[in-house]
N, C-alpha and C positions, 0 to 999 in steps of 0.2 A: 521676201526672205533675204536675210543677210548672207554674205559670202561665208563659206565654211572656213573655220580657222585652219591655218596651215602650219602653225608653230606650237601646237600643244604637245604634251608629253606622249600621248598615244602615237601621234605621227612620228615623233622623234624616235620612239622605240621601234616602230615598224621599219623606219629607214635604216637604223643600225642593224637590226636583224637581217634585213634583206641584203644589205651591203656585206655583212659577215658571210652569208651563204654564197654570195657571188664571188667574193675574194677567195673563199675556201675551195671553190669548185672551178674557178677560171683564173685568168691572168688579171693583173691590176689594170692593164690597158682596156680590158673588156668591161670594166666597171665604169660606166658613164653616169652622169647626173640624170640624164633622161631615163636610162635603163633602171636605175635604182628607184627613181620616183615612180616609174610605171609599176614596178614590182611591189612597191609599198602602197600603191593606189593613191598617190598624192601628186602634187605638181612639182616641177623643178624649182619653183619659187621657194617651196618648203626647205629644200636642201640648202639653198643659199641663205635663207632666213635663219635656219637652225644651226648650220655648220659653216657657213661662209663659202661653201663649195665642195668639190670632190675631195680635196686634200683634207679639209676639216672633218669630213665624214669618215674618211679612212683613218684619220687620227683618232676619232672617237671609238672606232672598232678596235684599233690597236690598244687604246687605253683600257677598254673593257677587258680585253684578253689579259693584259699585263696585271691589272688590278684583281681580276678573278683568280689567276694562278697564284699571285702573291698572297691573297686572302686565304686560299686553301692551304698553302704551305705555312703561313704564319700561324694558322690555327693548330698546328701540330704541337702538342705540349713538350716542354723540355724536361728531360729526365736526368738521372745521374749517369746514364750510359750514353755517351755521344755517338757510339757506333749504332746502337739501337735507334737513336734519334735520326740518324742518317737514313737508315732503312725505312723508318716511318715517313720521312720526307719523300722518299722514292714512292712509297705506297700512295701518298697523298697526290703526288704528281701524276701518277697513273690514273688515279680515281678522277682527277679533274679532267684529264685528257679524254677519258672514256665518256665523261658526262657532258663535255663541251667540245665535241669533235670539230665543229666549224671554227670555233675560236682557237682551238689548238692548231688547226691547219693554217690559220691566219698568222698566229704568233710565230710559228716556226717555218712558214712557207715563203718568207721574203719580206713581209711587212715589218717584222721585228727580227733582228739578228741577235744571236747569243754571242757575247764576247766576254769571257771570264777575266780577260786581262784589262778590260776597259773599266771606266769609272762606274761604280755601282750606286744607283740612286737609292733613296730611302725606301721606296716601294718597289724596287726591282725584284722580280721573282727569284733571282739567283741569291739574294741576300740571305734568306734563311739557310740555304745550303752552305754558303761560305761561313756563316756564323757557326753552324754545327761542325764544319771541318776545322775551323780555328779552335773550337773547344776540344776536338779530338786530338789536334796537334799539341795543344797545351797540356793535355792529360797524358801525352805520350802513348796514345792509342794508334794514331796514324803517324806516318813519317813521309816527308816530301814537301813540295811546294803547294800551297793551298790552291793556286790557280790551276795547276796541272791536275791535281786531284779532282777539282770541280769539273774540269773539262772531261776527264776520263769517266767520271760517274755520270755526268749528263749525257755524254755521247752514248754510253751503254743504255741508259734509261730511255733516251729519245729513240734509239734504234728499236728497242723492244716495243715501246708504245706505238711507234709509227707502223711497225709490222702488224701489230694487233689491230689497229684502227683500219688498216688497209685490207684486213680480212685474210692476211697471209698465215695467221696462226689461229687454230680453233681454240675454244675457251680453255679446255684442259691443258693444251700445249702452252698457251700463253701464260696460264697461271703457274705451271711448273717452271717454265723458262724464266719468268720474272723472279721468282724466289731464289732459284739457284744462281742465276747470272748476276743479279744485284749483290747477293752475298759474296760471290766470288770476286766481283769488282772491288767491293769494299775491303775484303780480306787481303787483296793484293797490295793495298796501301798500308796495311797495319805494320807495326813494329815487329821485329822477330819474336819478341816475347809474346805479344798478343796473338801473332799468327800461330805459334805453336800451341797456345792455349785453345784457340778456336779449332784447330785441327784435331786436338785431343778430344774436344767436346763433340765432334761430329759422330754420328752413328756409324758403326762398322758396316762395311759392305757397300 
């Protein structure tokens, strides 16, 4: 009988999944080639053959997280209301985080850092957010610096999602807090005219 293949797609997928879980639940230093290979029920040779080593495997996990969140946010349709689009992006961000807990933990747990003042790549998850913010600024819906607005909105959103994923908020509380807090964060960056309009539209009491 020939030796089992160590570089097929199934083995590659198991290695990425196992590395993702290990990175999400432990430190980067605890993720060794031997440990990941054992968890994926393969050999260390497969890690080197498929990824070139530990750094390549971790890079593959990071790329999956980045591309997954980017795809989720990019799928949000653009409307004539940039403020509504920003809220829809926040909803999509939360949906992806809830559906990909380990990838979310990896993406914002040290492997990938968020820097709204840095260079934004073509498939950077922050690009759809910045694009919507730019549209809102051009339409005089928001006022301020795009990077500052992006950081403010992301920090608020990330805090809410992180608390929810950690189990600090029950379902009802998380749902209510998300809607009110994200809308408040966006409203705080609106122009005076838009702000007054939004406040008038709010239900009394």
